All heavy atoms as a GROMACS GRO file, in nm:
protein
  593
    1MET      N    1   4.156  -1.506   2.216
    1MET     CA    2   4.051  -1.545   2.124
    1MET      C    3   3.923  -1.471   2.163
    1MET      O    4   3.886  -1.465   2.278
    1MET     CB    5   4.030  -1.695   2.130
    1MET     CG    6   3.920  -1.742   2.044
    1MET     SD    7   3.902  -1.920   2.040
    1MET     CE    8   4.061  -1.966   1.981
    2SER      N    9   3.860  -1.417   2.066
    2SER     CA   10   3.738  -1.342   2.088
    2SER      C   11   3.622  -1.435   2.125
    2SER      O   12   3.612  -1.546   2.074
    2SER     CB   13   3.706  -1.265   1.961
    2SER     OG   14   3.571  -1.231   1.954
    3ASP      N   15   3.536  -1.385   2.210
    3ASP     CA   16   3.417  -1.460   2.251
    3ASP      C   17   3.330  -1.496   2.131
    3ASP      O   18   3.268  -1.600   2.127
    3ASP     CB   19   3.336  -1.373   2.348
    3ASP     CG   20   3.297  -1.445   2.473
    3ASP    OD1   21   3.357  -1.550   2.502
    3ASP    OD2   22   3.206  -1.397   2.541
    4ARG      N   23   3.326  -1.408   2.030
    4ARG     CA   24   3.242  -1.430   1.912
    4ARG      C   25   3.292  -1.547   1.827
    4ARG      O   26   3.216  -1.614   1.763
    4ARG     CB   27   3.240  -1.306   1.823
    4ARG     CG   28   3.171  -1.188   1.883
    4ARG     CD   29   3.175  -1.068   1.790
    4ARG     NE   30   3.307  -1.006   1.794
    4ARG     CZ   31   3.391  -1.000   1.691
    4ARG    NH1   32   3.358  -1.049   1.574
    4ARG    NH2   33   3.509  -0.942   1.702
    5VAL      N   34   3.423  -1.566   1.826
    5VAL     CA   35   3.484  -1.665   1.738
    5VAL      C   36   3.475  -1.807   1.796
    5VAL      O   37   3.463  -1.903   1.723
    5VAL     CB   38   3.631  -1.626   1.711
    5VAL    CG1   39   3.700  -1.732   1.628
    5VAL    CG2   40   3.637  -1.492   1.642
    6ALA      N   41   3.481  -1.819   1.927
    6ALA     CA   42   3.479  -1.950   1.991
    6ALA      C   43   3.336  -2.003   1.991
    6ALA      O   44   3.253  -1.957   2.067
    6ALA     CB   45   3.534  -1.940   2.132
    7THR      N   46   3.312  -2.103   1.905
    7THR     CA   47   3.173  -2.142   1.884
    7THR      C   48   3.140  -2.289   1.905
    7THR      O   49   3.024  -2.325   1.898
    7THR     CB   50   3.130  -2.106   1.741
    7THR    OG1   51   3.218  -2.170   1.650
    7THR    CG2   52   3.133  -1.956   1.717
    8TRP      N   53   3.240  -2.375   1.925
    8TRP     CA   54   3.211  -2.517   1.935
    8TRP      C   55   3.234  -2.568   2.077
    8TRP      O   56   3.334  -2.539   2.140
    8TRP     CB   57   3.302  -2.598   1.841
    8TRP     CG   58   3.299  -2.549   1.700
    8TRP    CD1   59   3.190  -2.540   1.618
    8TRP    CD2   60   3.410  -2.502   1.624
    8TRP    NE1   61   3.227  -2.492   1.496
    8TRP    CE2   62   3.361  -2.468   1.497
    8TRP    CE3   63   3.546  -2.486   1.650
    8TRP    CZ2   64   3.444  -2.418   1.396
    8TRP    CZ3   65   3.628  -2.437   1.550
    8TRP    CH2   66   3.577  -2.402   1.426
    9THR      N   67   3.139  -2.649   2.125
    9THR     CA   68   3.161  -2.717   2.253
    9THR      C   69   3.266  -2.825   2.231
    9THR      O   70   3.303  -2.856   2.117
    9THR     CB   71   3.031  -2.783   2.303
    9THR    OG1   72   2.995  -2.886   2.210
    9THR    CG2   73   2.919  -2.682   2.320
   10VAL      N   74   3.314  -2.886   2.337
   10VAL     CA   75   3.417  -2.988   2.324
   10VAL      C   76   3.368  -3.105   2.238
   10VAL      O   77   3.443  -3.160   2.158
   10VAL     CB   78   3.472  -3.034   2.461
   10VAL    CG1   79   3.368  -3.114   2.540
   10VAL    CG2   80   3.601  -3.112   2.444
   11ASP      N   81   3.242  -3.143   2.254
   11ASP     CA   82   3.187  -3.252   2.172
   11ASP      C   83   3.183  -3.215   2.024
   11ASP      O   84   3.221  -3.294   1.938
   11ASP     CB   85   3.047  -3.292   2.220
   11ASP     CG   86   3.049  -3.360   2.355
   11ASP    OD1   87   3.142  -3.440   2.379
   11ASP    OD2   88   2.959  -3.333   2.436
   12GLU      N   89   3.138  -3.093   1.996
   12GLU     CA   90   3.132  -3.046   1.857
   12GLU      C   91   3.274  -3.035   1.798
   12GLU      O   92   3.297  -3.071   1.684
   12GLU     CB   93   3.062  -2.911   1.850
   12GLU     CG   94   2.915  -2.917   1.884
   12GLU     CD   95   2.854  -2.780   1.911
   12GLU    OE1   96   2.927  -2.685   1.946
   12GLU    OE2   97   2.731  -2.771   1.899
   13PHE      N   98   3.366  -2.984   1.880
   13PHE     CA   99   3.504  -2.968   1.836
   13PHE      C  100   3.568  -3.103   1.808
   13PHE      O  101   3.639  -3.121   1.709
   13PHE     CB  102   3.582  -2.891   1.943
   13PHE     CG  103   3.722  -2.856   1.903
   13PHE    CD1  104   3.747  -2.777   1.793
   13PHE    CD2  105   3.830  -2.902   1.976
   13PHE    CE1  106   3.876  -2.743   1.756
   13PHE    CE2  107   3.959  -2.870   1.941
   13PHE     CZ  108   3.983  -2.790   1.830
   14ALA      N  109   3.541  -3.201   1.892
   14ALA     CA  110   3.594  -3.336   1.871
   14ALA      C  111   3.544  -3.392   1.739
   14ALA      O  112   3.622  -3.446   1.659
   14ALA     CB  113   3.555  -3.427   1.987
   15GLN      N  114   3.415  -3.378   1.713
   15GLN     CA  115   3.358  -3.426   1.586
   15GLN      C  116   3.421  -3.354   1.468
   15GLN      O  117   3.456  -3.415   1.368
   15GLN     CB  118   3.208  -3.400   1.584
   15GLN     CG  119   3.126  -3.521   1.616
   15GLN     CD  120   2.979  -3.492   1.591
   15GLN    OE1  121   2.929  -3.380   1.610
   15GLN    NE2  122   2.908  -3.594   1.549
   16ARG      N  123   3.436  -3.224   1.480
   16ARG     CA  124   3.488  -3.141   1.371
   16ARG      C  125   3.632  -3.177   1.336
   16ARG      O  126   3.670  -3.174   1.220
   16ARG     CB  127   3.477  -2.995   1.412
   16ARG     CG  128   3.520  -2.898   1.308
   16ARG     CD  129   3.492  -2.755   1.355
   16ARG     NE  130   3.502  -2.664   1.245
   16ARG     CZ  131   3.407  -2.635   1.157
   16ARG    NH1  132   3.290  -2.695   1.166
   16ARG    NH2  133   3.427  -2.550   1.061
   17THR      N  134   3.712  -3.212   1.438
   17THR     CA  135   3.854  -3.240   1.417
   17THR      C  136   3.885  -3.388   1.401
   17THR      O  137   3.998  -3.423   1.371
   17THR     CB  138   3.938  -3.185   1.534
   17THR    OG1  139   3.894  -3.247   1.656
   17THR    CG2  140   3.927  -3.033   1.544
   18GLY      N  141   3.786  -3.473   1.425
   18GLY     CA  142   3.809  -3.617   1.415
   18GLY      C  143   3.886  -3.673   1.534
   18GLY      O  144   3.942  -3.781   1.526
   19MET      N  145   3.887  -3.599   1.643
   19MET     CA  146   3.955  -3.644   1.764
   19MET      C  147   3.851  -3.687   1.867
   19MET      O  148   3.733  -3.659   1.851
   19MET     CB  149   4.040  -3.531   1.824
   19MET     CG  150   4.156  -3.490   1.737
   19MET     SD  151   4.254  -3.361   1.815
   19MET     CE  152   4.322  -3.448   1.955
   20THR      N  153   3.899  -3.749   1.973
   20THR     CA  154   3.810  -3.779   2.084
   20THR      C  155   3.819  -3.666   2.186
   20THR      O  156   3.918  -3.592   2.190
   20THR     CB  157   3.849  -3.911   2.154
   20THR    OG1  158   3.979  -3.894   2.211
   20THR    CG2  159   3.848  -4.028   2.056
   21VAL      N  160   3.716  -3.653   2.267
   21VAL     CA  161   3.717  -3.554   2.374
   21VAL      C  162   3.836  -3.581   2.466
   21VAL      O  163   3.905  -3.488   2.510
   21VAL     CB  164   3.584  -3.556   2.452
   21VAL    CG1  165   3.592  -3.472   2.577
   21VAL    CG2  166   3.470  -3.509   2.362
   22ARG      N  167   3.861  -3.706   2.491
   22ARG     CA  168   3.973  -3.744   2.578
   22ARG      C  169   4.107  -3.694   2.522
   22ARG      O  170   4.190  -3.641   2.595
   22ARG     CB  171   3.975  -3.896   2.594
   22ARG     CG  172   4.085  -3.945   2.684
   22ARG     CD  173   4.077  -4.095   2.698
   22ARG     NE  174   4.184  -4.141   2.785
   22ARG     CZ  175   4.215  -4.265   2.802
   22ARG    NH1  176   4.146  -4.360   2.740
   22ARG    NH2  177   4.312  -4.300   2.882
   23ASN      N  178   4.128  -3.710   2.391
   23ASN     CA  179   4.252  -3.663   2.330
   23ASN      C  180   4.263  -3.511   2.332
   23ASN      O  181   4.371  -3.456   2.350
   23ASN     CB  182   4.267  -3.716   2.187
   23ASN     CG  183   4.316  -3.858   2.185
   23ASN    OD1  184   4.370  -3.909   2.282
   23ASN    ND2  185   4.297  -3.923   2.072
   24ILE      N  186   4.152  -3.442   2.311
   24ILE     CA  187   4.154  -3.295   2.318
   24ILE      C  188   4.198  -3.251   2.456
   24ILE      O  189   4.286  -3.166   2.472
   24ILE     CB  190   4.016  -3.237   2.282
   24ILE    CG1  191   3.988  -3.258   2.134
   24ILE    CG2  192   4.007  -3.089   2.320
   24ILE    CD1  193   3.846  -3.231   2.092
   25ARG      N  194   4.140  -3.312   2.558
   25ARG     CA  195   4.177  -3.274   2.695
   25ARG      C  196   4.321  -3.314   2.727
   25ARG      O  197   4.391  -3.242   2.798
   25ARG     CB  198   4.077  -3.336   2.792
   25ARG     CG  199   3.941  -3.271   2.774
   25ARG     CD  200   3.849  -3.293   2.892
   25ARG     NE  201   3.732  -3.208   2.877
   25ARG     CZ  202   3.608  -3.252   2.869
   25ARG    NH1  203   3.583  -3.382   2.875
   25ARG    NH2  204   3.507  -3.169   2.857
   26ALA      N  205   4.367  -3.426   2.674
   26ALA     CA  206   4.506  -3.467   2.694
   26ALA      C  207   4.601  -3.368   2.627
   26ALA      O  208   4.705  -3.333   2.685
   26ALA     CB  209   4.528  -3.608   2.640
   27HIS      N  210   4.566  -3.322   2.509
   27HIS     CA  211   4.649  -3.222   2.440
   27HIS      C  212   4.656  -3.094   2.522
   27HIS      O  213   4.762  -3.031   2.532
   27HIS     CB  214   4.595  -3.193   2.301
   27HIS     CG  215   4.629  -3.296   2.197
   27HIS    ND1  216   4.677  -3.421   2.227
   27HIS    CD2  217   4.620  -3.291   2.062
   27HIS    CE1  218   4.698  -3.488   2.115
   27HIS    NE2  219   4.664  -3.412   2.013
   28GLN      N  220   4.545  -3.055   2.582
   28GLN     CA  221   4.545  -2.936   2.668
   28GLN      C  222   4.636  -2.957   2.788
   28GLN      O  223   4.715  -2.869   2.822
   28GLN     CB  224   4.403  -2.904   2.715
   28GLN     CG  225   4.318  -2.840   2.609
   28GLN     CD  226   4.178  -2.820   2.656
   28GLN    OE1  227   4.087  -2.881   2.602
   28GLN    NE2  228   4.160  -2.739   2.756
   29SER      N  229   4.626  -3.071   2.853
   29SER     CA  230   4.707  -3.094   2.973
   29SER      C  231   4.855  -3.103   2.941
   29SER      O  232   4.939  -3.072   3.025
   29SER     CB  233   4.659  -3.220   3.048
   29SER     OG  234   4.691  -3.335   2.974
   30ARG      N  235   4.891  -3.141   2.818
   30ARG     CA  236   5.030  -3.147   2.776
   30ARG      C  237   5.082  -3.012   2.728
   30ARG      O  238   5.198  -3.000   2.691
   30ARG     CB  239   5.047  -3.249   2.663
   30ARG     CG  240   5.033  -3.391   2.704
   30ARG     CD  241   5.062  -3.482   2.584
   30ARG     NE  242   5.056  -3.620   2.625
   30ARG     CZ  243   4.960  -3.704   2.591
   30ARG    NH1  244   4.862  -3.665   2.513
   30ARG    NH2  245   4.963  -3.828   2.632
   31GLY      N  246   4.995  -2.914   2.720
   31GLY     CA  247   5.036  -2.782   2.674
   31GLY      C  248   5.040  -2.768   2.523
   31GLY      O  249   5.098  -2.673   2.471
   32LEU      N  250   4.977  -2.861   2.452
   32LEU     CA  251   4.975  -2.856   2.306
   32LEU      C  252   4.861  -2.769   2.253
   32LEU      O  253   4.868  -2.717   2.142
   32LEU     CB  254   4.958  -2.997   2.248
   32LEU     CG  255   5.072  -3.094   2.272
   32LEU    CD1  256   5.029  -3.235   2.238
   32LEU    CD2  257   5.193  -3.053   2.191
   33LEU      N  258   4.757  -2.756   2.331
   33LEU     CA  259   4.636  -2.687   2.287
   33LEU      C  260   4.590  -2.593   2.397
   33LEU      O  261   4.582  -2.633   2.514
   33LEU     CB  262   4.527  -2.792   2.257
   33LEU     CG  263   4.396  -2.746   2.197
   33LEU    CD1  264   4.419  -2.684   2.059
   33LEU    CD2  265   4.300  -2.863   2.186
   34ASP      N  266   4.561  -2.468   2.360
   34ASP     CA  267   4.511  -2.372   2.458
   34ASP      C  268   4.376  -2.416   2.511
   34ASP      O  269   4.299  -2.481   2.440
   34ASP     CB  270   4.496  -2.233   2.394
   34ASP     CG  271   4.629  -2.167   2.363
   34ASP    OD1  272   4.729  -2.201   2.431
   34ASP    OD2  273   4.632  -2.083   2.272
   35PRO      N  274   4.347  -2.377   2.635
   35PRO     CA  275   4.215  -2.411   2.690
   35PRO      C  276   4.105  -2.336   2.614
   35PRO      O  277   4.132  -2.234   2.549
   35PRO     CB  278   4.222  -2.366   2.835
   35PRO     CG  279   4.339  -2.277   2.845
   35PRO     CD  280   4.430  -2.306   2.730
   36PRO      N  281   3.984  -2.385   2.623
   36PRO     CA  282   3.874  -2.318   2.554
   36PRO      C  283   3.837  -2.186   2.622
   36PRO      O  284   3.875  -2.161   2.737
   36PRO     CB  285   3.759  -2.418   2.566
   36PRO     CG  286   3.788  -2.491   2.693
   36PRO     CD  287   3.938  -2.502   2.698
   37VAL      N  288   3.764  -2.103   2.551
   37VAL     CA  289   3.706  -1.982   2.609
   37VAL      C  290   3.585  -2.028   2.689
   37VAL      O  291   3.500  -2.101   2.637
   37VAL     CB  292   3.662  -1.884   2.497
   37VAL    CG1  293   3.586  -1.767   2.555
   37VAL    CG2  294   3.782  -1.839   2.418
   38VAL      N  295   3.578  -1.988   2.815
   38VAL     CA  296   3.469  -2.034   2.902
   38VAL      C  297   3.363  -1.925   2.912
   38VAL      O  298   3.394  -1.810   2.943
   38VAL     CB  299   3.522  -2.073   3.041
   38VAL    CG1  300   3.407  -2.114   3.132
   38VAL    CG2  301   3.625  -2.184   3.030
   39ARG      N  302   3.240  -1.965   2.882
   39ARG     CA  303   3.125  -1.878   2.901
   39ARG      C  304   3.028  -1.954   2.990
   39ARG      O  305   2.983  -2.063   2.954
   39ARG     CB  306   3.059  -1.844   2.767
   39ARG     CG  307   3.145  -1.754   2.680
   39ARG     CD  308   3.070  -1.696   2.561
   39ARG     NE  309   3.010  -1.795   2.474
   39ARG     CZ  310   3.056  -1.830   2.354
   39ARG    NH1  311   3.165  -1.775   2.308
   39ARG    NH2  312   2.993  -1.919   2.282
   40GLY      N  313   3.000  -1.896   3.105
   40GLY     CA  314   2.918  -1.968   3.203
   40GLY      C  315   2.999  -2.087   3.252
   40GLY      O  316   3.109  -2.071   3.302
   41ARG      N  317   2.947  -2.205   3.232
   41ARG     CA  318   3.019  -2.326   3.272
   41ARG      C  319   3.062  -2.411   3.153
   41ARG      O  320   3.102  -2.525   3.168
   41ARG     CB  321   2.929  -2.410   3.364
   41ARG     CG  322   2.902  -2.343   3.496
   41ARG     CD  323   2.801  -2.417   3.580
   41ARG     NE  324   2.805  -2.561   3.565
   41ARG     CZ  325   2.803  -2.647   3.664
   41ARG    NH1  326   2.796  -2.604   3.786
   41ARG    NH2  327   2.805  -2.776   3.640
   42THR      N  328   3.052  -2.352   3.034
   42THR     CA  329   3.083  -2.427   2.913
   42THR      C  330   3.203  -2.368   2.842
   42THR      O  331   3.213  -2.246   2.827
   42THR     CB  332   2.961  -2.425   2.817
   42THR    OG1  333   2.847  -2.475   2.888
   42THR    CG2  334   2.985  -2.510   2.694
   43GLY      N  335   3.294  -2.455   2.798
   43GLY     CA  336   3.409  -2.412   2.721
   43GLY      C  337   3.378  -2.418   2.573
   43GLY      O  338   3.310  -2.510   2.527
   44TYR      N  339   3.426  -2.320   2.498
   44TYR     CA  340   3.403  -2.313   2.355
   44TYR      C  341   3.536  -2.302   2.280
   44TYR      O  342   3.624  -2.228   2.321
   44TYR     CB  343   3.314  -2.194   2.319
   44TYR     CG  344   3.173  -2.210   2.370
   44TYR    CD1  345   3.137  -2.161   2.495
   44TYR    CD2  346   3.078  -2.277   2.295
   44TYR    CE1  347   3.008  -2.177   2.543
   44TYR    CE2  348   2.948  -2.294   2.343
   44TYR     CZ  349   2.914  -2.244   2.466
   44TYR     OH  350   2.788  -2.262   2.514
   45TYR      N  351   3.546  -2.377   2.172
   45TYR     CA  352   3.665  -2.379   2.088
   45TYR      C  353   3.635  -2.304   1.959
   45TYR      O  354   3.521  -2.297   1.916
   45TYR     CB  355   3.704  -2.523   2.056
   45TYR     CG  356   3.741  -2.600   2.179
   45TYR    CD1  357   3.644  -2.658   2.260
   45TYR    CD2  358   3.874  -2.614   2.215
   45TYR    CE1  359   3.679  -2.728   2.374
   45TYR    CE2  360   3.910  -2.684   2.330
   45TYR     CZ  361   3.811  -2.740   2.409
   45TYR     OH  362   3.845  -2.808   2.522
   46GLY      N  363   3.740  -2.252   1.897
   46GLY     CA  364   3.722  -2.176   1.774
   46GLY      C  365   3.823  -2.216   1.668
   46GLY      O  366   3.897  -2.314   1.682
   47PRO      N  367   3.828  -2.138   1.560
   47PRO     CA  368   3.916  -2.169   1.448
   47PRO      C  369   4.064  -2.179   1.485
   47PRO      O  370   4.135  -2.262   1.428
   47PRO     CB  371   3.891  -2.053   1.351
   47PRO     CG  372   3.754  -2.007   1.384
   47PRO     CD  373   3.740  -2.025   1.532
   48ALA      N  374   4.111  -2.098   1.578
   48ALA     CA  375   4.252  -2.107   1.617
   48ALA      C  376   4.283  -2.242   1.680
   48ALA      O  377   4.389  -2.300   1.657
   48ALA     CB  378   4.288  -1.993   1.714
   49HIS      N  379   4.189  -2.294   1.758
   49HIS     CA  380   4.206  -2.428   1.817
   49HIS      C  381   4.211  -2.533   1.705
   49HIS      O  382   4.293  -2.624   1.708
   49HIS     CB  383   4.091  -2.461   1.912
   49HIS     CG  384   4.092  -2.380   2.038
   49HIS    ND1  385   4.004  -2.277   2.057
   49HIS    CD2  386   4.167  -2.389   2.150
   49HIS    CE1  387   4.026  -2.225   2.177
   49HIS    NE2  388   4.125  -2.291   2.235
   50ALA      N  389   4.121  -2.519   1.607
   50ALA     CA  390   4.115  -2.616   1.497
   50ALA      C  391   4.243  -2.612   1.415
   50ALA      O  392   4.294  -2.718   1.374
   50ALA     CB  393   3.993  -2.588   1.409
   51GLU      N  394   4.298  -2.493   1.393
   51GLU     CA  395   4.424  -2.482   1.319
   51GLU      C  396   4.538  -2.550   1.395
   51GLU      O  397   4.621  -2.618   1.335
   51GLU     CB  398   4.458  -2.334   1.296
   51GLU     CG  399   4.369  -2.268   1.194
   51GLU     CD  400   4.390  -2.118   1.187
   51GLU    OE1  401   4.493  -2.067   1.238
   51GLU    OE2  402   4.302  -2.050   1.130
   52ARG      N  403   4.540  -2.535   1.527
   52ARG     CA  404   4.645  -2.597   1.608
   52ARG      C  405   4.633  -2.749   1.602
   52ARG      O  406   4.732  -2.820   1.587
   52ARG     CB  407   4.635  -2.546   1.752
   52ARG     CG  408   4.733  -2.611   1.850
   52ARG     CD  409   4.880  -2.595   1.813
   52ARG     NE  410   4.929  -2.462   1.822
   52ARG     CZ  411   4.998  -2.412   1.924
   52ARG    NH1  412   5.023  -2.486   2.028
   52ARG    NH2  413   5.040  -2.288   1.921
   53VAL      N  414   4.512  -2.801   1.612
   53VAL     CA  415   4.491  -2.946   1.603
   53VAL      C  416   4.536  -2.998   1.466
   53VAL      O  417   4.602  -3.101   1.456
   53VAL     CB  418   4.344  -2.984   1.632
   53VAL    CG1  419   4.316  -3.128   1.592
   53VAL    CG2  420   4.313  -2.964   1.780
   54ALA      N  421   4.503  -2.925   1.360
   54ALA     CA  422   4.544  -2.967   1.225
   54ALA      C  423   4.697  -2.971   1.215
   54ALA      O  424   4.753  -3.063   1.157
   54ALA     CB  425   4.486  -2.873   1.120
   55LEU      N  426   4.764  -2.872   1.274
   55LEU     CA  427   4.910  -2.870   1.274
   55LEU      C  428   4.966  -2.989   1.351
   55LEU      O  429   5.057  -3.058   1.304
   55LEU     CB  430   4.961  -2.739   1.334
   55LEU     CG  431   5.112  -2.727   1.353
   55LEU    CD1  432   5.184  -2.741   1.219
   55LEU    CD2  433   5.146  -2.595   1.420
   56ILE      N  434   4.911  -3.017   1.468
   56ILE     CA  435   4.954  -3.132   1.548
   56ILE      C  436   4.936  -3.261   1.468
   56ILE      O  437   5.025  -3.346   1.465
   56ILE     CB  438   4.877  -3.137   1.682
   56ILE    CG1  439   4.918  -3.019   1.771
   56ILE    CG2  440   4.900  -3.270   1.754
   56ILE    CD1  441   4.826  -2.996   1.889
   57GLN      N  442   4.822  -3.275   1.403
   57GLN     CA  443   4.796  -3.396   1.325
   57GLN      C  444   4.892  -3.409   1.208
   57GLN      O  445   4.939  -3.519   1.178
   57GLN     CB  446   4.650  -3.396   1.277
   57GLN     CG  447   4.552  -3.418   1.390
   57GLN     CD  448   4.407  -3.397   1.350
   57GLN    OE1  449   4.374  -3.319   1.260
   57GLN    NE2  450   4.317  -3.466   1.420
   58ARG      N  451   4.926  -3.298   1.142
   58ARG     CA  452   5.024  -3.302   1.032
   58ARG      C  453   5.160  -3.345   1.083
   58ARG      O  454   5.228  -3.428   1.022
   58ARG     CB  455   5.035  -3.166   0.963
   58ARG     CG  456   4.931  -3.142   0.859
   58ARG     CD  457   4.963  -3.025   0.768
   58ARG     NE  458   4.998  -2.901   0.837
   58ARG     CZ  459   4.910  -2.811   0.882
   58ARG    NH1  460   4.782  -2.830   0.864
   58ARG    NH2  461   4.951  -2.702   0.942
   59LEU      N  462   5.203  -3.286   1.196
   59LEU     CA  463   5.333  -3.320   1.252
   59LEU      C  464   5.338  -3.467   1.296
   59LEU      O  465   5.439  -3.534   1.276
   59LEU     CB  466   5.368  -3.226   1.368
   59LEU     CG  467   5.397  -3.081   1.326
   59LEU    CD1  468   5.406  -2.991   1.449
   59LEU    CD2  469   5.523  -3.072   1.243
   60GLN      N  470   5.230  -3.516   1.354
   60GLN     CA  471   5.224  -3.658   1.390
   60GLN      C  472   5.234  -3.744   1.265
   60GLN      O  473   5.301  -3.847   1.266
   60GLN     CB  474   5.095  -3.690   1.466
   60GLN     CG  475   5.097  -3.645   1.610
   60GLN     CD  476   4.970  -3.686   1.682
   60GLN    OE1  477   4.859  -3.650   1.641
   60GLN    NE2  478   4.986  -3.760   1.790
   61GLY      N  479   5.170  -3.702   1.159
   61GLY     CA  480   5.176  -3.776   1.033
   61GLY      C  481   5.316  -3.780   0.975
   61GLY      O  482   5.351  -3.872   0.901
   62GLU      N  483   5.397  -3.681   1.009
   62GLU     CA  484   5.535  -3.677   0.963
   62GLU      C  485   5.629  -3.752   1.058
   62GLU      O  486   5.750  -3.752   1.037
   62GLU     CB  487   5.580  -3.532   0.948
   62GLU     CG  488   5.509  -3.461   0.834
   62GLU     CD  489   5.547  -3.314   0.823
   62GLU    OE1  490   5.652  -3.274   0.876
   62GLU    OE2  491   5.471  -3.239   0.759
   63GLY      N  492   5.572  -3.812   1.163
   63GLY     CA  493   5.652  -3.895   1.251
   63GLY      C  494   5.695  -3.832   1.383
   63GLY      O  495   5.764  -3.896   1.462
   64PHE      N  496   5.653  -3.709   1.410
   64PHE     CA  497   5.688  -3.646   1.537
   64PHE      C  498   5.600  -3.701   1.648
   64PHE      O  499   5.480  -3.719   1.630
   64PHE     CB  500   5.669  -3.494   1.530
   64PHE     CG  501   5.770  -3.423   1.445
   64PHE    CD1  502   5.746  -3.403   1.309
   64PHE    CD2  503   5.888  -3.376   1.500
   64PHE    CE1  504   5.838  -3.338   1.229
   64PHE    CE2  505   5.980  -3.310   1.421
   64PHE     CZ  506   5.956  -3.291   1.286
   65ASN      N  507   5.661  -3.726   1.766
   65ASN     CA  508   5.579  -3.766   1.880
   65ASN      C  509   5.529  -3.640   1.952
   65ASN      O  510   5.573  -3.529   1.922
   65ASN     CB  511   5.656  -3.860   1.974
   65ASN     CG  512   5.774  -3.794   2.042
   65ASN    OD1  513   5.772  -3.676   2.074
   65ASN    ND2  514   5.878  -3.872   2.066
   66LEU      N  515   5.437  -3.656   2.045
   66LEU     CA  516   5.372  -3.542   2.109
   66LEU      C  517   5.470  -3.456   2.187
   66LEU      O  518   5.458  -3.333   2.189
   66LEU     CB  519   5.257  -3.588   2.197
   66LEU     CG  520   5.137  -3.644   2.121
   66LEU    CD1  521   5.031  -3.693   2.218
   66LEU    CD2  522   5.078  -3.543   2.025
   67GLU      N  523   5.570  -3.515   2.250
   67GLU     CA  524   5.668  -3.436   2.325
   67GLU      C  525   5.750  -3.349   2.229
   67GLU      O  526   5.776  -3.231   2.256
   67GLU     CB  527   5.759  -3.526   2.408
   67GLU     CG  528   5.866  -3.450   2.486
   67GLU     CD  529   5.814  -3.341   2.579
   67GLU    OE1  530   5.698  -3.347   2.625
   67GLU    OE2  531   5.890  -3.245   2.605
   68ALA      N  532   5.790  -3.405   2.117
   68ALA     CA  533   5.865  -3.327   2.018
   68ALA      C  534   5.777  -3.214   1.962
   68ALA      O  535   5.824  -3.102   1.943
   68ALA     CB  536   5.913  -3.417   1.905
   69ILE      N  537   5.651  -3.242   1.939
   69ILE     CA  538   5.558  -3.140   1.890
   69ILE      C  539   5.543  -3.030   1.994
   69ILE      O  540   5.545  -2.911   1.961
   69ILE     CB  541   5.422  -3.202   1.854
   69ILE    CG1  542   5.438  -3.296   1.734
   69ILE    CG2  543   5.318  -3.093   1.824
   69ILE    CD1  544   5.316  -3.381   1.703
   70ARG      N  545   5.530  -3.066   2.120
   70ARG     CA  546   5.518  -2.967   2.227
   70ARG      C  547   5.639  -2.875   2.228
   70ARG      O  548   5.628  -2.753   2.237
   70ARG     CB  549   5.502  -3.034   2.363
   70ARG     CG  550   5.472  -2.932   2.476
   70ARG     CD  551   5.486  -2.993   2.613
   70ARG     NE  552   5.622  -3.040   2.639
   70ARG     CZ  553   5.727  -2.960   2.666
   70ARG    NH1  554   5.712  -2.830   2.667
   70ARG    NH2  555   5.845  -3.011   2.689
   71ARG      N  556   5.758  -2.934   2.215
   71ARG     CA  557   5.882  -2.852   2.214
   71ARG      C  558   5.885  -2.761   2.092
   71ARG      O  559   5.924  -2.644   2.104
   71ARG     CB  560   6.005  -2.942   2.219
   71ARG     CG  561   6.024  -3.007   2.356
   71ARG     CD  562   6.162  -3.069   2.373
   71ARG     NE  563   6.202  -3.153   2.261
   71ARG     CZ  564   6.198  -3.286   2.260
   71ARG    NH1  565   6.157  -3.350   2.368
   71ARG    NH2  566   6.237  -3.353   2.154
   72LEU      N  567   5.846  -2.812   1.976
   72LEU     CA  568   5.844  -2.729   1.856
   72LEU      C  569   5.748  -2.613   1.870
   72LEU      O  570   5.779  -2.499   1.832
   72LEU     CB  571   5.802  -2.812   1.734
   72LEU     CG  572   5.905  -2.904   1.673
   72LEU    CD1  573   5.840  -2.997   1.571
   72LEU    CD2  574   6.015  -2.824   1.606
   73LEU      N  575   5.630  -2.639   1.923
   73LEU     CA  576   5.528  -2.536   1.935
   73LEU      C  577   5.562  -2.431   2.041
   73LEU      O  578   5.520  -2.317   2.030
   73LEU     CB  579   5.391  -2.599   1.966
   73LEU     CG  580   5.334  -2.689   1.856
   73LEU    CD1  581   5.204  -2.751   1.903
   73LEU    CD2  582   5.315  -2.612   1.727
   74SER      N  583   5.638  -2.471   2.141
   74SER     CA  584   5.672  -2.375   2.246
   74SER      C  585   5.794  -2.291   2.211
   74SER      O  586   5.823  -2.192   2.278
   74SER     CB  587   5.693  -2.447   2.380
   74SER     OG  588   5.810  -2.528   2.373
   75ALA      N  589   5.867  -2.332   2.106
   75ALA     CA  590   5.987  -2.258   2.066
   75ALA      C  591   5.953  -2.130   1.990
   75ALA      O  592   5.850  -2.111   1.938
   75ALA     CB  593   6.075  -2.346   1.979
   0.00000   0.00000   0.00000
């Protein structure tokens, strides 16, 4: 991900996606979401992260649990 594209802090990204910061970090630790681009000491999220979250939310809405989603995304 390009430095120019990654524009939201974790708080802004959480608001934008309707998730909590805690869930964003949990998704990262489960391997569902790539880590943010770090500039200085701050991580920034971009459109690719938002697309991934939207996909995860759609799959959850269809009844997939997070482990099944992780397996699908890694395949």
